[in-house]
Backbone of each chain as ProteinMPNN parsed JSONL, in Angstrom:
{"seq_chain_A": "MNDVERWIYFDGPEPESVRPLLDALREVETPRPTLEHKARMLADFLEALDTRLGRVAQGRAEEARGRAPAFGSAAPAAPPVAPRSVDEIHALAMGQAPLGFEAWAALSIRFLGARAEEKLEALGARRLTLEAWTRLDDDYRVVGPFDRRA", "coords_chain_A": {"N_chain_A": [[27.677, -185.211, -102.084], [24.354, -185.249, -101.033], [20.864, -186.221, -101.731], [19.221, -184.333, -100.515], [20.775, -182.033, -100.301], [21.187, -181.577, -103.024], [18.59, -180.906, -103.712], [18.198, -178.582, -102.176], [20.262, -176.777, -103.009], [20.499, -176.975, -105.794], [18.033, -177.145, -106.969], [17.127, -179.748, -107.309], [15.353, -182.963, -107.61], [12.551, -183.48, -105.381], [13.455, -184.63, -102.212], [12.818, -187.79, -100.61], [12.523, -187.561, -97.866], [11.502, -185.034, -97.413], [9.182, -184.884, -98.766], [6.643, -185.708, -97.492], [6.065, -183.459, -95.859], [5.879, -181.402, -97.776], [3.758, -182.367, -99.284], [1.741, -182.185, -97.391], [1.624, -179.43, -97.094], [0.798, -178.729, -99.655], [-1.738, -179.777, -99.657], [-3.015, -178.178, -97.793], [-2.812, -175.832, -99.137], [-4.484, -176.144, -101.344], [-7.605, -174.911, -102.054], [-10.632, -175.662, -100.349], [-13.712, -176.607, -101.867], [-16.35, -174.265, -101.779], [-19.856, -173.913, -100.864], [-21.038, -172.229, -102.7], [-19.206, -172.398, -104.762], [-19.511, -175.077, -105.445], [-22.149, -175.026, -106.348], [-21.841, -173.403, -108.566], [-20.177, -175.002, -110.133], [-21.911, -177.094, -110.615], [-23.851, -175.736, -112.048], [-22.373, -175.007, -114.31], [-21.826, -177.528, -115.317], [-24.417, -178.471, -115.915], [-25.152, -176.603, -117.782], [-23.36, -177.159, -119.824], [-24.249, -179.684, -120.406], [-26.851, -179.136, -121.265], [-26.252, -177.671, -123.571], [-25.035, -179.633, -125.054], [-27.087, -181.559, -125.295], [-28.888, -179.974, -126.595], [-27.602, -179.606, -129.014], [-27.706, -182.191, -130.001], [-30.469, -182.517, -130.222], [-31.002, -180.51, -132.059], [-29.575, -181.449, -134.223], [-31.044, -183.74, -134.797], [-33.477, -182.583, -135.503], [-32.749, -181.172, -137.769], [-32.028, -183.276, -139.338], [-34.493, -184.52, -139.624], [-35.879, -182.521, -140.978], [-34.45, -182.562, -143.313], [-35.289, -184.94, -144.365], [-37.956, -184.494, -144.735], [-40.48, -183.406, -147.088], [-39.877, -180.509, -149.042], [-41.469, -177.379, -148.56], [-41.134, -174.992, -149.669], [-40.584, -172.888, -147.898], [-38.244, -172.106, -145.302], [-37.933, -173.818, -142.158], [-39.095, -172.278, -139.14], [-36.758, -170.713, -136.906], [-35.759, -172.095, -133.753], [-36.912, -170.676, -130.678], [-34.696, -168.616, -128.709], [-33.188, -170.014, -125.811], [-33.605, -168.915, -122.574], [-30.962, -168.11, -120.3], [-30.384, -170.064, -117.383], [-30.622, -169.299, -113.879], [-28.237, -169.691, -111.188], [-29.49, -170.374, -108.82], [-31.899, -171.43, -109.708], [-31.106, -173.711, -111.128], [-29.877, -175.105, -109.098], [-32.091, -175.578, -107.477], [-33.559, -177.307, -109.109], [-31.785, -179.455, -109.254], [-31.764, -180.26, -106.633], [-34.215, -181.311, -106.352], [-36.169, -179.455, -105.883], [-37.868, -178.177, -107.625], [-40.279, -175.884, -109.043], [-42.507, -177.373, -109.654], [-43.326, -180.651, -108.981], [-42.331, -183.933, -110.266], [-44.479, -185.756, -110.489], [-46.709, -184.066, -110.435], [-46.203, -182.582, -112.703], [-46.427, -184.588, -114.658], [-49.125, -185.261, -114.385], [-50.339, -182.857, -115.086], [-49.422, -182.619, -117.703], [-50.798, -184.659, -118.998], [-53.374, -183.773, -118.608], [-53.296, -181.48, -120.135], [-53.366, -182.374, -122.698], [-54.916, -181.846, -125.612], [-56.252, -179.766, -124.44], [-57.694, -176.459, -124.183], [-56.098, -173.275, -124.747], [-56.842, -171.366, -122.831], [-57.693, -172.951, -120.736], [-55.324, -174.211, -120.053], [-53.773, -172.022, -119.195], [-55.289, -171.24, -117.019], [-55.031, -173.439, -115.307], [-52.294, -173.393, -114.867], [-52.035, -170.905, -113.689], [-53.342, -171.367, -111.284], [-51.453, -172.792, -110.015], [-49.534, -170.961, -109.661], [-47.761, -170.625, -111.767], [-46.019, -169.459, -114.616], [-46.523, -169.395, -118.194], [-44.09, -169.538, -119.466], [-42.422, -170.576, -117.454], [-43.605, -173.053, -117.17], [-43.091, -174.159, -119.719], [-40.325, -174.375, -119.637], [-40.006, -176.193, -117.508], [-41.322, -178.354, -118.596], [-39.671, -178.945, -120.781], [-37.342, -179.652, -119.367], [-38.166, -181.9, -117.825], [-38.856, -183.62, -119.876], [-36.395, -184.102, -120.983], [-35.004, -185.239, -118.84], [-36.591, -187.429, -118.25], [-36.244, -189.742, -120.176], [-33.626, -190.489, -119.446], [-33.945, -191.243, -116.803], [-35.558, -193.466, -117.075], [-33.832, -195.177, -118.338], [-31.989, -195.604, -116.384]], "CA_chain_A": [[26.429, -184.428, -101.993], [23.181, -186.135, -101.002], [19.69, -185.717, -102.472], [18.687, -183.145, -99.838], [21.613, -180.893, -100.722], [20.882, -181.319, -104.439], [17.291, -180.22, -103.738], [18.323, -177.231, -101.605], [21.183, -175.872, -103.722], [20.438, -177.055, -107.272], [16.644, -177.406, -107.407], [16.991, -181.15, -107.713], [14.048, -183.53, -107.256], [12.221, -183.467, -103.948], [13.891, -185.849, -101.517], [11.751, -188.542, -99.938], [12.349, -187.126, -96.476], [10.802, -183.742, -97.363], [7.922, -184.981, -99.513], [5.416, -185.671, -96.672], [5.791, -182.074, -95.441], [5.419, -180.632, -98.942], [2.41, -182.849, -99.623], [0.815, -181.604, -96.404], [1.474, -178.008, -97.442], [-0.008, -178.636, -100.886], [-3.123, -180.069, -99.302], [-3.531, -176.974, -97.143], [-2.837, -174.785, -100.166], [-5.621, -176.349, -102.236], [-8.811, -174.448, -101.362], [-11.769, -176.576, -100.369], [-14.825, -175.953, -102.568], [-17.446, -173.748, -100.961], [-21.189, -174.259, -101.378], [-21.242, -171.403, -103.89], [-18.35, -172.978, -105.805], [-20.142, -176.33, -105.883], [-23.344, -174.666, -107.136], [-21.367, -172.886, -109.86], [-19.699, -176.159, -110.901], [-23.113, -177.813, -111.046], [-24.473, -174.916, -113.101], [-21.542, -175.132, -115.51], [-22.014, -178.878, -115.844], [-25.748, -178.575, -116.517], [-25.152, -175.755, -118.981], [-22.66, -177.925, -120.859], [-25.144, -180.789, -120.774], [-27.922, -178.52, -122.054], [-25.713, -177.33, -124.888], [-24.793, -180.886, -125.781], [-28.381, -182.141, -125.653], [-29.471, -179.065, -127.583], [-26.975, -179.901, -130.313], [-28.237, -183.481, -130.468], [-31.852, -182.282, -130.649], [-30.955, -179.7, -133.281], [-29.123, -182.354, -135.283], [-32.174, -184.601, -135.172], [-34.478, -181.757, -136.185], [-32.252, -180.894, -139.115], [-32.101, -184.545, -140.066], [-35.906, -184.725, -139.959], [-36.208, -181.534, -142.012], [-33.815, -183.022, -144.548], [-36.081, -186.039, -144.921], [-39.313, -184.021, -145.042], [-40.56, -182.699, -148.37], [-39.744, -179.052, -148.909], [-42.671, -176.636, -148.9], [-40.787, -173.671, -150.175], [-40.039, -171.967, -146.891], [-37.432, -172.759, -144.271], [-38.601, -173.942, -140.866], [-38.711, -171.171, -138.248], [-35.716, -171.045, -135.941], [-36.248, -172.296, -132.393], [-36.675, -169.473, -129.873], [-33.526, -168.781, -127.852], [-33.478, -170.437, -124.443], [-33.042, -167.967, -121.607], [-30.043, -168.798, -119.395], [-30.938, -170.31, -116.05], [-29.812, -168.785, -112.781], [-27.638, -170.743, -110.35], [-30.501, -170.797, -107.842], [-32.888, -172.238, -110.417], [-30.495, -175.005, -111.424], [-29.68, -175.758, -107.811], [-33.404, -176.047, -107.038], [-33.893, -178.482, -109.921], [-30.893, -180.55, -108.865], [-32.12, -180.704, -105.285], [-35.599, -181.779, -106.362], [-37.025, -178.4, -105.363], [-38.424, -177.453, -108.768], [-41.593, -175.345, -108.687], [-43.535, -178.389, -109.877], [-42.737, -181.984, -108.888], [-42.473, -184.764, -111.456], [-45.839, -186.323, -110.546], [-47.642, -182.986, -110.794], [-45.938, -182.261, -114.109], [-46.983, -185.661, -115.494], [-50.589, -185.152, -114.347], [-50.723, -181.679, -115.886], [-49.147, -182.904, -119.12], [-51.915, -185.471, -119.516], [-54.562, -182.9, -118.61], [-53.153, -180.466, -121.181], [-53.541, -182.971, -124.03], [-56.179, -181.44, -126.235], [-56.897, -178.681, -123.685], [-57.611, -175.15, -124.819], [-55.059, -172.411, -124.173], [-57.384, -170.717, -121.626], [-57.709, -173.962, -119.667], [-53.925, -174.393, -119.628], [-53.354, -170.838, -118.432], [-56.006, -171.253, -115.74], [-54.407, -174.472, -114.466], [-50.96, -172.92, -114.489], [-52.227, -169.79, -112.761], [-53.698, -171.928, -109.982], [-50.204, -173.274, -109.403], [-48.626, -169.799, -109.686], [-46.733, -170.86, -112.787], [-46.217, -168.763, -115.889], [-46.409, -170.291, -119.346], [-42.646, -169.684, -119.712], [-41.888, -171.502, -116.442], [-44.129, -174.381, -117.521], [-42.366, -174.634, -120.905], [-38.989, -174.78, -119.185], [-40.137, -177.435, -116.736], [-41.723, -179.388, -119.545], [-38.444, -179.313, -121.505], [-36.421, -180.322, -118.447], [-38.646, -183.236, -117.482], [-38.809, -184.461, -121.083], [-34.996, -184.519, -121.152], [-34.624, -186.102, -117.711], [-37.412, -188.644, -118.282], [-35.621, -190.905, -120.811], [-32.447, -190.927, -118.684], [-34.43, -191.929, -115.607], [-36.061, -194.786, -117.428], [-32.689, -196.027, -118.677], [-31.218, -195.907, -115.155]], "C_chain_A": [[25.239, -185.381, -102.014], [21.974, -185.471, -101.686], [19.086, -184.473, -101.826], [19.473, -181.905, -100.268], [21.363, -180.557, -102.192], [19.563, -180.538, -104.578], [17.434, -178.769, -103.266], [19.136, -176.314, -102.535], [21.007, -175.874, -105.241], [19.04, -177.351, -107.808], [16.475, -178.825, -107.944], [15.62, -181.685, -107.317], [13.816, -183.538, -105.739], [12.702, -184.747, -103.284], [12.721, -186.497, -100.772], [11.467, -187.998, -98.545], [11.548, -185.82, -96.361], [9.407, -183.841, -97.973], [6.669, -184.966, -98.622], [5.046, -184.256, -96.221], [5.251, -181.255, -96.611], [4.019, -181.066, -99.37], [1.376, -182.253, -98.675], [0.573, -180.132, -96.713], [0.608, -177.84, -98.682], [-1.488, -178.863, -100.578], [-3.77, -178.852, -98.641], [-3.725, -175.874, -98.18], [-4.062, -174.899, -101.058], [-6.899, -175.923, -101.53], [-9.93, -175.473, -101.456], [-12.96, -175.886, -101.037], [-15.917, -175.499, -101.602], [-18.77, -174.175, -101.593], [-21.465, -173.501, -102.68], [-20.446, -171.961, -105.069], [-18.969, -174.258, -106.359], [-21.35, -176.034, -106.77], [-22.93, -174.175, -108.517], [-20.892, -174.032, -110.754], [-20.88, -176.941, -111.466], [-23.789, -177.069, -112.196], [-23.693, -175.044, -114.405], [-21.758, -176.49, -116.168], [-23.352, -178.99, -116.568], [-25.847, -177.739, -117.789], [-24.486, -176.493, -120.14], [-23.541, -179.069, -121.356], [-26.28, -180.278, -121.657], [-27.453, -178.245, -123.476], [-25.555, -178.595, -125.718], [-26.109, -181.515, -126.236], [-29.076, -181.281, -126.708], [-28.92, -179.335, -128.963], [-27.528, -181.19, -130.9], [-29.643, -183.279, -131.009], [-31.889, -181.503, -131.96], [-30.557, -180.567, -134.47], [-30.241, -183.248, -135.762], [-33.221, -183.824, -135.949], [-34.04, -181.467, -137.614], [-32.327, -182.14, -139.987], [-33.541, -184.797, -140.533], [-36.341, -183.758, -141.062], [-35.66, -181.965, -143.364], [-34.61, -184.123, -145.216], [-37.453, -185.565, -145.391], [-39.334, -183.319, -146.389], [-40.529, -181.193, -148.156], [-41.022, -178.375, -149.343], [-42.335, -175.213, -149.291], [-40.195, -172.736, -149.149], [-39.269, -172.758, -145.834], [-38.209, -172.812, -142.959], [-38.164, -172.795, -139.959], [-37.669, -171.631, -137.23], [-36.332, -171.192, -134.556], [-35.975, -171.037, -131.575], [-35.47, -169.679, -128.968], [-33.945, -169.139, -126.43], [-32.811, -169.466, -123.486], [-32.105, -168.698, -120.65], [-30.659, -168.952, -118.007], [-30.023, -169.703, -114.986], [-29.272, -169.965, -111.985], [-28.671, -171.285, -109.377], [-31.508, -171.756, -108.47], [-32.352, -173.651, -110.664], [-30.29, -175.798, -110.139], [-31.003, -176.346, -107.321], [-33.817, -177.302, -107.805], [-33.091, -179.691, -109.478], [-31.279, -181.111, -107.508], [-33.566, -181.2, -105.214], [-36.564, -180.737, -105.83], [-37.599, -177.558, -106.506], [-39.823, -176.956, -108.394], [-42.74, -176.331, -108.88], [-42.856, -179.758, -109.85], [-43.038, -182.812, -110.135], [-43.902, -185.288, -111.617], [-46.85, -185.27, -111.013], [-47.465, -182.601, -112.256], [-46.589, -183.299, -115.027], [-48.503, -185.551, -115.569], [-51.058, -183.976, -115.211], [-50.519, -181.929, -117.374], [-50.286, -183.678, -119.748], [-53.164, -184.598, -119.653], [-54.504, -181.894, -119.763], [-53.343, -181.032, -122.59], [-54.907, -182.573, -124.574], [-56.883, -180.311, -125.509], [-56.751, -177.362, -124.43], [-56.592, -174.295, -124.075], [-55.534, -171.773, -122.872], [-57.353, -171.687, -120.437], [-56.29, -174.182, -119.126], [-53.483, -173.242, -118.735], [-54.015, -170.809, -117.059], [-55.37, -172.255, -114.771], [-53.031, -174.034, -113.985], [-51.059, -171.792, -113.475], [-52.565, -170.278, -111.362], [-52.468, -172.428, -109.238], [-49.137, -172.184, -109.376], [-47.457, -170.028, -110.642], [-47.046, -170.04, -114.027], [-46.075, -169.784, -117.014], [-44.929, -170.57, -119.66], [-42.033, -170.702, -118.741], [-42.337, -172.928, -116.753], [-43.342, -174.969, -118.707], [-40.979, -175.13, -120.515], [-39.026, -176.108, -118.445], [-40.438, -178.606, -117.656], [-40.496, -179.884, -120.309], [-37.524, -180.131, -120.609], [-36.868, -181.751, -118.15], [-38.647, -184.164, -118.697], [-37.394, -184.965, -121.324], [-34.609, -185.523, -120.085], [-35.345, -187.435, -117.798], [-36.734, -189.847, -118.909], [-34.406, -191.414, -120.06], [-32.865, -191.709, -117.466], [-34.88, -193.341, -115.945], [-34.93, -195.745, -117.767], [-31.957, -196.471, -117.43], [-31.805, -197.125, -114.438]], "O_chain_A": [[25.126, -186.221, -102.906], [22.047, -184.334, -102.15], [18.499, -183.643, -102.52], [18.892, -180.861, -100.561], [21.332, -179.384, -102.564], [19.428, -179.65, -105.42], [16.875, -177.85, -103.864], [18.719, -175.188, -102.807], [21.329, -174.888, -105.903], [18.882, -177.757, -108.959], [15.758, -179.053, -108.918], [14.81, -180.951, -106.751], [14.753, -183.596, -104.942], [12.386, -185.84, -103.753], [11.771, -185.828, -100.365], [10.321, -187.974, -98.097], [10.976, -185.542, -95.307], [8.554, -182.989, -97.729], [5.708, -184.273, -98.958], [3.87, -183.892, -96.201], [4.285, -180.507, -96.461], [3.198, -180.24, -99.768], [0.283, -181.866, -99.09], [-0.553, -179.647, -96.607], [-0.214, -176.927, -98.758], [-2.367, -178.227, -101.16], [-4.932, -178.539, -98.901], [-4.673, -175.093, -98.111], [-4.621, -173.889, -101.484], [-7.255, -176.508, -100.507], [-10.149, -176.076, -102.506], [-13.196, -174.701, -100.799], [-16.347, -176.25, -100.727], [-18.806, -174.72, -102.696], [-22.039, -174.041, -103.626], [-20.922, -171.999, -106.204], [-18.96, -174.5, -107.566], [-21.561, -176.682, -107.794], [-23.578, -174.486, -109.516], [-21.154, -174.05, -111.956], [-20.867, -177.387, -112.613], [-24.236, -177.669, -113.174], [-24.283, -175.174, -115.477], [-21.86, -176.602, -117.39], [-23.431, -179.523, -117.675], [-26.531, -178.111, -118.743], [-24.965, -176.466, -121.274], [-23.579, -179.381, -122.547], [-26.629, -180.898, -122.662], [-28.148, -178.541, -124.448], [-25.887, -178.634, -126.903], [-26.248, -181.944, -127.381], [-29.759, -181.793, -127.595], [-29.646, -179.303, -129.956], [-27.786, -181.293, -132.1], [-29.991, -183.774, -132.08], [-32.69, -181.79, -132.85], [-31.11, -180.449, -135.564], [-30.389, -183.496, -136.959], [-33.786, -184.321, -136.922], [-34.842, -181.509, -138.547], [-32.637, -182.085, -141.177], [-33.781, -185.223, -141.663], [-37.083, -184.136, -141.969], [-36.287, -181.774, -144.406], [-34.625, -184.249, -146.441], [-38.043, -186.136, -146.308], [-38.344, -182.712, -146.796], [-41.098, -180.68, -147.192], [-41.605, -178.735, -150.365], [-43.193, -174.331, -149.24], [-39.384, -171.876, -149.491], [-39.593, -173.904, -145.521], [-39.044, -171.949, -142.688], [-37.005, -172.381, -139.994], [-37.69, -172.768, -136.758], [-37.3, -170.51, -134.22], [-34.938, -170.397, -131.746], [-35.236, -170.793, -128.501], [-34.939, -168.625, -125.916], [-31.607, -169.221, -123.571], [-32.423, -169.808, -120.224], [-31.368, -168.067, -117.528], [-28.81, -169.608, -115.172], [-29.772, -171.085, -112.088], [-28.735, -172.49, -109.129], [-31.915, -172.747, -107.863], [-33.043, -174.645, -110.44], [-30.505, -177.01, -110.101], [-31.042, -177.467, -106.813], [-34.357, -178.243, -107.225], [-33.619, -180.794, -109.341], [-31.135, -182.309, -107.264], [-34.076, -181.476, -104.129], [-37.656, -181.077, -105.375], [-37.789, -176.352, -106.352], [-40.478, -177.537, -107.529], [-43.824, -176.142, -108.328], [-41.918, -180.0, -110.61], [-43.883, -182.445, -110.952], [-44.466, -185.272, -112.711], [-47.712, -185.532, -111.852], [-48.436, -182.327, -112.962], [-47.214, -182.956, -116.031], [-49.104, -185.716, -116.631], [-52.031, -184.08, -115.958], [-51.327, -181.511, -118.203], [-50.696, -183.403, -120.876], [-53.896, -184.662, -120.641], [-55.538, -181.503, -120.303], [-53.466, -180.279, -123.557], [-55.937, -182.951, -124.015], [-57.986, -179.922, -125.895], [-55.814, -177.17, -125.206], [-56.267, -174.562, -122.918], [-54.763, -171.642, -121.921], [-57.038, -171.312, -119.308], [-56.08, -174.32, -117.921], [-52.902, -173.447, -117.669], [-53.402, -170.414, -116.068], [-55.194, -171.97, -113.586], [-52.654, -174.277, -112.838], [-50.279, -171.722, -112.526], [-52.136, -169.689, -110.37], [-52.441, -172.483, -108.009], [-47.97, -172.459, -109.098], [-46.316, -169.667, -110.352], [-48.202, -169.939, -114.439], [-45.574, -170.889, -116.81], [-44.562, -171.674, -120.062], [-41.244, -171.562, -119.132], [-41.569, -173.881, -116.621], [-42.976, -176.144, -118.688], [-40.516, -176.165, -120.994], [-38.227, -177.012, -118.691], [-39.885, -179.696, -117.513], [-40.301, -181.089, -120.469], [-36.993, -181.162, -121.02], [-36.074, -182.689, -118.21], [-38.456, -185.372, -118.551], [-37.19, -186.083, -121.798], [-33.969, -186.534, -120.374], [-34.771, -188.47, -117.456], [-36.641, -190.891, -118.263], [-34.159, -192.619, -120.024], [-32.242, -192.711, -117.116], [-34.619, -194.288, -115.203], [-35.025, -196.95, -117.53], [-31.375, -197.555, -117.39], [-31.297, -197.531, -113.393]]}, "seq_chain_B": "MVQAVLLRDLSHEEAAAELNLSRSTVTTRLLAAKRQLFTMAELFLPQSQRGPS", "coords_chain_B": {"N_chain_B": [[7.013, -167.394, -101.394], [7.764, -170.124, -101.002], [5.258, -171.101, -101.518], [4.871, -170.236, -104.171], [7.04, -171.326, -105.695], [7.679, -173.958, -104.722], [5.2, -175.162, -104.223], [3.478, -174.411, -106.277], [4.983, -174.788, -108.46], [6.246, -172.773, -109.981], [8.754, -171.13, -111.973], [11.92, -169.693, -110.918], [12.138, -167.22, -112.117], [9.492, -166.664, -112.889], [8.272, -166.6, -110.376], [9.619, -164.436, -109.285], [8.673, -162.358, -110.883], [5.963, -162.442, -110.268], [5.964, -161.919, -107.524], [7.117, -159.532, -107.459], [9.908, -159.187, -107.063], [13.527, -159.38, -107.179], [15.27, -161.798, -109.207], [17.465, -162.937, -107.918], [16.89, -162.445, -105.256], [14.677, -164.068, -104.887], [15.875, -166.59, -105.258], [17.735, -166.659, -103.123], [16.061, -166.425, -100.855], [14.508, -168.646, -101.191], [16.336, -170.684, -100.895], [16.977, -170.412, -98.178], [14.456, -170.972, -97.142], [14.107, -173.617, -97.912], [16.053, -174.898, -96.402], [14.99, -174.52, -93.859], [12.6, -175.899, -94.144], [13.549, -178.467, -94.452], [14.504, -179.031, -91.885], [12.128, -179.052, -90.547], [10.827, -181.098, -91.726], [11.168, -183.639, -90.68], [9.32, -184.052, -88.701], [7.09, -184.812, -90.035], [7.573, -187.281, -90.95], [7.16, -190.884, -90.768], [7.47, -192.535, -87.597], [9.342, -194.575, -87.708], [11.1, -193.778, -89.662], [12.384, -191.586, -88.718], [15.275, -189.814, -87.545], [17.752, -190.395, -84.884], [16.815, -188.898, -81.805]], "CA_chain_B": [[8.149, -168.014, -102.09], [7.529, -171.579, -100.953], [3.982, -171.345, -102.205], [4.997, -170.016, -105.612], [8.011, -172.193, -106.374], [7.624, -175.372, -104.329], [3.853, -175.731, -104.273], [2.83, -174.157, -107.568], [5.95, -175.139, -109.505], [6.68, -171.664, -110.835], [10.213, -170.989, -112.048], [12.389, -168.559, -110.11], [11.817, -165.99, -112.865], [8.051, -166.424, -112.792], [7.978, -166.2, -108.993], [10.15, -163.079, -109.108], [7.76, -161.426, -111.545], [4.694, -162.416, -109.536], [6.144, -161.332, -106.191], [7.76, -158.227, -107.638], [11.233, -159.246, -106.432], [14.548, -159.76, -108.153], [15.46, -163.244, -109.281], [18.437, -163.351, -106.904], [16.207, -162.44, -103.952], [13.866, -165.29, -104.853], [16.781, -167.738, -105.083], [18.303, -166.627, -101.769], [15.014, -166.71, -99.86], [14.078, -170.029, -101.386], [17.376, -171.529, -100.297], [16.778, -170.359, -96.728], [13.193, -171.656, -96.847], [14.306, -175.061, -98.068], [16.799, -175.365, -95.221], [14.051, -174.59, -92.729], [11.648, -176.988, -94.408], [14.219, -179.745, -94.213], [14.546, -179.281, -90.436], [10.752, -179.33, -90.086], [10.268, -182.246, -92.44], [11.255, -184.877, -89.901], [8.081, -184.196, -87.921], [6.057, -185.402, -90.888], [7.966, -188.642, -91.332], [6.749, -191.905, -89.815], [8.424, -192.709, -86.479], [10.417, -195.51, -88.09], [12.051, -193.137, -90.584], [13.017, -190.422, -88.09], [16.624, -190.033, -87.02], [17.809, -190.421, -83.419], [16.59, -187.562, -81.243]], "C_chain_B": [[7.959, -169.529, -102.187], [6.27, -171.918, -101.739], [4.163, -171.263, -103.727], [5.88, -171.064, -106.277], [7.814, -173.666, -106.02], [6.226, -175.968, -104.471], [3.18, -175.536, -105.627], [3.778, -174.373, -108.741], [6.272, -173.996, -110.466], [8.203, -171.657, -110.895], [10.627, -169.801, -111.172], [12.031, -167.239, -110.792], [10.329, -165.647, -112.733], [7.665, -165.954, -111.387], [8.447, -164.765, -108.747], [9.202, -162.049, -109.711], [6.464, -161.301, -110.749], [4.826, -161.694, -108.2], [6.816, -159.959, -106.238], [9.099, -158.154, -106.885], [12.252, -159.553, -107.526], [14.731, -161.275, -108.122], [16.406, -163.717, -108.182], [17.81, -163.375, -105.511], [15.37, -163.708, -103.805], [14.759, -166.489, -104.555], [17.32, -167.793, -103.651], [17.259, -167.013, -100.727], [14.54, -168.16, -99.973], [15.077, -170.993, -100.752], [17.21, -171.586, -98.773], [15.512, -171.129, -96.331], [13.36, -173.166, -96.928], [15.072, -175.636, -96.881], [15.857, -175.526, -94.026], [13.06, -175.74, -92.912], [12.278, -178.343, -94.103], [14.267, -180.052, -92.715], [13.155, -179.618, -89.902], [10.227, -180.661, -90.625], [10.233, -183.515, -91.603], [9.973, -185.136, -89.111], [6.991, -184.905, -88.723], [6.408, -186.814, -91.345], [7.413, -189.653, -90.329], [7.863, -192.109, -88.777], [9.628, -193.559, -86.903], [11.477, -194.857, -88.974], [12.753, -191.925, -89.972], [14.395, -190.8, -87.557], [16.614, -190.054, -85.503], [17.651, -189.01, -82.844], [17.477, -187.329, -80.027]], "O_chain_B": [[7.986, -170.123, -103.264], [6.226, -172.879, -102.507], [3.671, -172.114, -104.469], [5.51, -171.627, -107.307], [7.786, -174.522, -106.905], [6.083, -177.145, -104.802], [2.41, -176.385, -106.075], [3.401, -174.159, -109.893], [6.543, -174.235, -111.643], [8.866, -172.125, -109.969], [9.787, -169.01, -110.744], [11.667, -166.266, -110.132], [9.961, -164.496, -112.497], [6.853, -165.045, -111.22], [7.764, -163.982, -108.088], [8.957, -160.997, -109.121], [5.933, -160.204, -110.574], [3.931, -160.955, -107.788], [7.049, -159.32, -105.212], [9.376, -157.19, -106.171], [11.896, -159.932, -108.643], [14.393, -161.939, -107.143], [16.185, -164.768, -107.58], [18.154, -164.22, -104.684], [15.352, -164.339, -102.748], [14.436, -167.309, -103.697], [17.353, -168.862, -103.042], [17.524, -167.818, -99.834], [14.218, -168.805, -98.975], [14.693, -171.994, -100.147], [17.291, -172.652, -98.163], [15.492, -171.839, -95.326], [12.815, -173.903, -96.107], [14.77, -176.733, -96.412], [15.913, -176.512, -93.291], [12.727, -176.453, -91.966], [11.629, -179.243, -93.57], [14.092, -181.203, -92.315], [13.014, -180.367, -88.935], [9.313, -181.264, -90.062], [9.367, -184.368, -91.796], [9.59, -186.283, -88.882], [6.086, -185.518, -88.157], [5.627, -187.46, -92.044], [7.218, -189.316, -89.161], [9.041, -191.882, -89.057], [10.766, -193.298, -86.512], [12.615, -195.322, -89.033], [13.607, -191.307, -90.608], [14.644, -191.943, -87.174], [15.587, -189.765, -84.889], [18.263, -188.056, -83.326], [17.426, -186.259, -79.42]]}, "name": "protein", "num_of_chains": 2, "seq": "MNDVERWIYFDGPEPESVRPLLDALREVETPRPTLEHKARMLADFLEALDTRLGRVAQGRAEEARGRAPAFGSAAPAAPPVAPRSVDEIHALAMGQAPLGFEAWAALSIRFLGARAEEKLEALGARRLTLEAWTRLDDDYRVVGPFDRRAMVQAVLLRDLSHEEAAAELNLSRSTVTTRLLAAKRQLFTMAELFLPQSQRGPS"}
């Protein structure tokens, strides 16, 4: 009995002569990722990254609170971050964020010491809400240090 | 059958459950499929490894 017969009748290991055909079939069987699938993978990755960075930031904040003198009351909890849509994350990844890095940097400098009305007026001129600005600000602050390290 | 057992490495029992067939039907059809695959397999071998035609 040869290896082909062992494979056919007794579920033995794949013989060398059949492997190229089976490999070709496996390749056809494996679905190629669609654009939507890629966007979802990217979203999952960024979500995991956000969670991880959030944990690091939270750990640092707790560490800082532990060092700071207690004033009797616990620090207020950070507001929950709204989940991002796939389109939003895709836009950020593709450099299509509602505000480019340069514009964000310029606005950040302008907002130093600015009154709330002035900030809202500047954001309104760019059709940005305060919530959208806060998100962008968080994102660019996170991305910034990585860019400088690269 | 080929997809379930040969490509996804399911057992005959698992394939039978998934395909809603009896285990013996899976085994019989798989045997026939393997014979056919073996005859087709030569086309995927390099020229040097093919038998005399």
